[in-house]
N, C-alpha and C positions, 0 to 999 in steps of 0.2 A: 220764579223766583228764584232769585238769586242774590245773597248775602254778603256774595264776594264786591260789587260796585252797587253802592246806592245810585235813585234814578235821583233824576236832578231835580223831578218834581217838589222834590220834599224840601219840602220848606223851612217849617215848623214843630218843634216840641212834642204834639201833638198829632205832628203826621211818620214821626219816626218813632212814636211809640205803636199805632196803627200800625205803619209796618212792621216793625218790630216782632209784633207776636203771630203778625197771620208767618214773620218767615221758621221765627220759634214753633209753631203751630206744625207746619209744611217739618220742621224737622223731627218733629216728635220727641221733643225732648223730655227729663223727665223732670218729677216738682216736687222733693220728699225732704227741702232745707230750709224747712219753716216757710220759704213762698208755698203757695197750690196750685199756681195758673201761671199761666205764659203773660197775662196781661201785669202781676201782682211784680215778676218778673222784670221786667221788662222798665217798666217804670222805674223802680230800685237801679238797673242800670242803668238806665238815661239820665238821672237824679244824681245818683254819685260821680260819673263821667263829666256832668256842669259843674261840682261843688257845690250843686242846690240843697237844702234843708229837705226831707221828709214831708215835712208840712207846709210845702212850697205852695202857693193858691195854685187850682187848677187853670182860674182868671187869665195864668200866665201863659199857659201850657200854649196857650198861641202866638209866643213870641218866634218869632224866627231866625234857625240858630247861625251863627255867622262861622263859616269856613272849619276853621281849630274847630266850634263843636263839634261838628258835622264828624269829621274825624276820627275825633276820641267817642263819642257815639258809638260809632260804626266800626271802631274797635273794638267794643267792649263788649258788645250782642255778636261780631265774628267770634273773640273769642267761646263765647256759655257757648255757639249753634258747632263749630270747630271741635275744639277740646272737653268739648261734652264736661268743663268743670261746672262747681255746684260755685253761683253765685257769690259766695260770701268768701269764696277762694280769690277770683277775679277781686273785689275789690278790702278783704284782708279787712276784715269787719264780719261780723253777728250780731242778732241783736237778742235777747232772751231777758227775760220778766224784767223787760221793759229798760234794760240797761245795755250800754254795748264794749264787743268784746274787741278784741283780737284776734283773729283767725288765720292759721294756715296749713298746709296738707299734712301736719304731724302731730294735728287735734280731728276731731270728730268738729261737724257743725254746730253749734249749742242746738237743741229742737224738740229735747224730751218736758212731757207734760207736770212733771213734776214742777216748773213752773206755778203754775196755779197755785198747787201747794204748798211754794216758800211765798207767796204773796198774801197767802189766808194763812200764816203763819204757823201754818200745821197744823190748825185746828180744824177739827175738837181735839186732836189727836194727843194734846200735849195744853201745859199752859203753857202762853211765848212770857208769861214775867219770869217764872219759873226754872228757864233754857241759861246757860250759861258757856255747857261745850256741843258743840258740834264738831262732825267727821263726814266731807267726802272723802268715796272710795273710788277709784278712777274718776279723776278730778276731771282729769282732759287739758283744755282748756280754762279751768277754773268756773265756771260758769255758774254751777249751781253751787259751791262752794260760796262763790264772789255774792249772789246773791243773797244766800241767804244771812248773810253777814249782813246784809246790807235793811235784811227783812226782821233781823232779830240785829238792833245795830248799838247789844250791848257785851253781844256774848263774843264768844272766840271758838273760831273757825279753824281745826286744821285738815290739810287738802289730803291727798298721795296719789300718786301712780306710777306703776312702772318705766313707763318713758322718759327718759332725759330730758330729750324736745319737750315733748307735752307739758315735763314742770317748766322747762324755761319757757312758757306759752304761758302759763296759769300767773308766774314770778311779773310777767309786762302784766298781768292782765291786775294783778295783784295793786302794783304799784300805778297801775295805769287809778286806781277808784283811789287810791289814796288808803290803803287798807292796810297798812304792814306792820304794823300796831297789835295789830287785832287776826291778821288768815298769815298763818306758815302751809307751808309746801311743802310737800319731803318725803323725795323718789322710793320708792316702794316697790315691793310685792304681794298684795293686800295690806293685812295686817304686822306685816313683820318688821318694819323698820315705823311702827307706830307708837307714841311715848305710850305707856302705863298708867289709863288717867281713865277717867268714867264719862261715856257722854252722854248727852241730854237727847240729843237725834244722829242716830248711823242713816245719810242716807248716799244712793248711790244709782249709778247712769254705769254698770259694765260693760265688756262684752257679753254678747248671748245672742248672737247668731246663731247658726246649727249649721251646718258642714250644707244641707241639703237646700239653704238660703243660699249662705253665699255663691251656692252655684248660677242661683240666679239670680245679684246683682241686674241692678239695671249699669248702668255705663260710668255716672255719675257717682254712685257709693266704690265703684274700684279708685277713684284719687283718695279717700280717703284710707288712714292708715289699719291695714289686715290687725292689726294687734287692738286696736280699739271697736273690734264689729265679730271677727273668730270665737268661738268658745265653744271651742270643740262638734264633737254630733251629732249632741242634742242639747245646743248652747247652755247649757250648766256647768262649765271647767270652772268658773269661775263664784257663780254664783251658791253649789256647796260649799266650797269650803269659808267663802263669808257666812254662811246659816252656821256652820261650826264655829267660827271663832269670834262671834260678832257678841255675842253675850256677856262675853267675860271683860270686852269694854262700855256696857252700856247702864246707867244710873239702872236703881231699879224701878222706875216707875221712865226708862227711856223709853225711845221708837225707832223699829226697822223699817227707811223707807227703799225700795229695792225696785226697779225699774229691769223686766225680764221678757216683754215684749211677745212676740207672737213662743216663743220658749216657755211663758204662763202656761201649756198646754201639758210639758214635758216634764215641769218641779209638778204640776196636779198628781199627776201618775206616778213618779219619782215617790210623790210623799200626801200619800191620800188623805193621810191621819189628819194634816196640819189647817186649819182653819187658817188659808193665806184668807188675809181681805183686797178683796181688789180693790182696787179705790174708782173712781169716775172723773171725767173730769168735762166740765160745761163744755172746750174748748173745744174738748174732739182728745183721743189717743187712749191706752189702754197693754194692761198687760204689768202693770206696774202695784207691788202688793206690802203691806205693810203688821208686821207685827212687833205685839209687844215684848219689855223685857219679862216676863208671866209666861207668854207663849211660849219662848226660847225656853227658858226655865223647863218645862213639862213636856215638849220633847224633842227629841232625837236627829242629827241628824249625820 
């Protein structure tokens, strides 16, 4: 089966979805950027190519595609296979916490389980009504910070990233969601340029991939910025200074929430005395810890 030419027998959208899934499976693509299967990605890419909404009724999948539509679908599926690009880089968009974000190869594709926490307003860890200021460290596209601004629609959110290119994407997303009056993005190496204020929530999905895992990343991940993934030999190059500095930026009742992925084990080994609260997620995901301001006061990092 070849993706380079599409069989004349393919007529309907359903035909192209079935054929695309077969081609994706044959190519042994990797799915780790928000969609979990060949079927999910093929449906998404086909609908995008045809400018159709995600909730397009399945009954219309039997509609026949015209020649131009066939070329559009074929072109997008071909690029996914040949270039191993994550689907979101092909479409320029990603979805996080029910919100659409613009993305490109200067930022990671949004996929953090922290979305579940945001949707629940970080319950039961904070009293949502008392939250006034939130900080998103290593914000990338701005998906976490912007989603929290939508969940706490009265709060102010500062977002931080060291990459000027990522800051540009985050600014675009702030404008897209019309949040420029409540959300700001700052170019900064962690807390270096952060205003001297206290936040009720500091949340971060920083680079945390250790050297061994970086060597074994699938092709799809190699298209993402290394600056957003690599974090030294043990994956803790950013997490440790974050732990050392976070307390001075938290309110007395504030919380620190950080995703560290597989580097969870290195972090536990480095600080066996610290009672990290490792959060669980209904939709899957792990390696996210929570510490309170009080706990940060109690332990040295």
